[in-house]
N, C-alpha and C positions, 0 to 999 in steps of 0.2 A: 542460639535461637534468633536473635536479632539479625545476625548475618544471613541466616536462611531467608528470613522475610525480605530483607533488602535485596538479596540476589534474585529472589523470585519476582519481586516487583520490577527489578531491572530487566529481567528476561521478558516480562509481560509488556513493559514499555517498548522494548526493542521489537517485539512481535507486532504490537499495534502500529508502530511507526512503519515497519516493513509492509504491513497490509495496506496502510494509507498510501505509501509510495507506489505499490503495485496497482492499486485502484486508480491513482492519478495517471500513471503511465498507460494503463489499458484504456482509460477514458480518452486520453490524448490521441492514442493511435486510432481509436474508433472514430473520433471526430475527423482526423486526417483522412481516414478511409472514406468517410461519408463525403467529405469535400472533394476528394480526387475522383470519385465515381458517382456523380449525382443522378445519372440516368439508368441506374440498375434497380 
């Protein structure tokens, strides 16, 4: 039972970290796009 809880929390942590990384990358690319084309 304890192993199940720990593995589930580990999966949850990995998922949250991946979502955060994806958000950071998308924000960065969006900012770069805004900078490269200011007259659109």
